C-alpha positions, 0 to 999 in steps of 0.5 A: 500499500503506497501512502502519499508521502512525498520522498522529499517529506521523507528525506527532510525527516531523515536529514532531521533525525540523521538518518542517511541510507548510505549510512547504519541508521541508529536505534532512534532514526525514523524509518519510511514506516515509522513516519508513514505511522506517524503521519496516519494518527495525525491524519486519523486525529484531525478527522476525528476532531472533524467528527467531535466539531459535527457531532458535538455541541459547545458546553458551559465553557465553549467547548465541543463535547460529544458522548462517546456512544454518540462517536461510536454508533455513528455511521461515518465515524464507523466507515472513517475510524478502524480503532476508534477507541485507538484514534481517542486515545492517541488525541488524549495523548496530544492532549487534542481531546480529553475524557474520563479514564484510560480505555471507553468501552461501548455500552459502558461508556456510552455516556463519558464526555469527550472534550475538544482540547484544540479546535 
């Protein structure tokens, strides 16, 4: 599966990490797969933000919120996100969203508010 990441982007990332194809790579250097995964996570988080804005409403503090159950049961979200819970966890680590707990499960956590911190 070929991604739309350009060679120029990958080469710039290699240079910034000090990785060169003619040298042996240090274990911390990012590979093509690492870069593609990082860019895919960022893309999925940005799609998540759009879906929260579409489905959510403003709370008293002016932040957009949506219930986990609303996101999970939405047909469009089901088609976009292969792993919605994983995308939510990544967004939480990036401080894009906030919600109680570590792991959200369908049914049990349907009424948990997901708060959009960055728009």
